[in-house]
Each structure stands twice: as C-alpha cells, then as structure tokens.
C-alpha positions in Angstrom: 61.1 156.1 84.8 58.4 154.5 87.0 58.5 154.3 90.7 58.8 150.5 90.6 61.8 150.7 88.3 63.5 153.2 90.6 62.9 151.1 93.7 64.2 147.9 91.9 67.4 149.7 90.8 67.9 151.2 94.3 67.5 147.8 96.0 69.8 146.0 93.5 72.6 148.6 94.0 72.2 148.4 97.8 72.4 144.6 97.8 75.5 144.6 95.5 77.3 147.1 97.8 76.5 145.0 100.9 77.9 141.9 99.2 81.1 143.6 98.1 81.7 145.0 101.6 81.2 141.5 103.2 83.7 139.9 100.8 86.4 142.4 101.7 86.3 141.8 105.5 89.3 140.2 107.0 89.0 136.9 108.9 90.4 138.5 112.1 93.4 140.2 113.6 96.3 139.5 115.9 96.5 141.5 119.1 99.3 142.3 121.5 97.8 142.7 125.0 100.9 144.5 126.4 101.2 147.2 123.7 97.6 147.3 122.4 99.0 146.8 118.9 96.8 145.1 116.2 97.7 143.5 112.9 95.1 142.3 110.4 95.4 138.6 109.8 95.7 139.4 106.1 98.7 141.7 106.8 100.5 139.2 109.1 103.7 137.8 107.8 103.1 134.4 109.5 100.5 132.4 111.4 102.2 133.4 114.7 103.3 137.1 114.3 105.3 139.0 116.9 104.5 142.5 118.1 106.4 145.1 116.1 106.8 147.2 119.3 107.8 144.7 122.0 108.6 141.5 120.1 106.1 139.3 122.1 103.9 136.8 120.3 100.4 138.1 119.4 97.1 136.3 119.9 94.4 135.8 117.3 91.5 138.1 118.2 88.6 136.8 116.1 87.8 134.0 113.7 85.2 133.9 110.9 81.7 133.5 112.1 82.1 134.8 115.7 80.4 137.8 117.2 83.6 139.5 118.4 85.0 142.3 116.4 88.6 142.6 115.3 88.2 145.8 113.3 
C-alpha cells in the first residue's frame, strides 16, 4: 500500500467519523436553575418540561447554532 493511499484512507475515515458525531448531537437541553438538573431536549417529554426533583419549569439552555454548550 502506498503512502498516498494510506493518507487518503485515514482522511476519509476521519471525515466520516466527524460527520457522524455531528449528526448525533442534541439541539440543546432544559435546565433547572434551582436544582442544577439537566434534561436533553431529545429526552424531554414536552416542550416545557418540569424538573424531576422540584417540579418547577425548566428553561431551554441552548439552541442549534449558538456557541453555548448544553452538554
């Protein structure tokens, strides 16, 4: 196998794994400021979930395309 072939294969695999990881990222999370509880938006039962610990409504932490992290 030549050096060029090895490099092409390595770069192709790297690009594919980066694309897959990006596709799996959630759009954000809901956060309870009182309890520091976090629920991923994909795991939330509704658009306005309540905190499982205290029952207060949770705020949306991050939306797609923002720099903030909800991970």
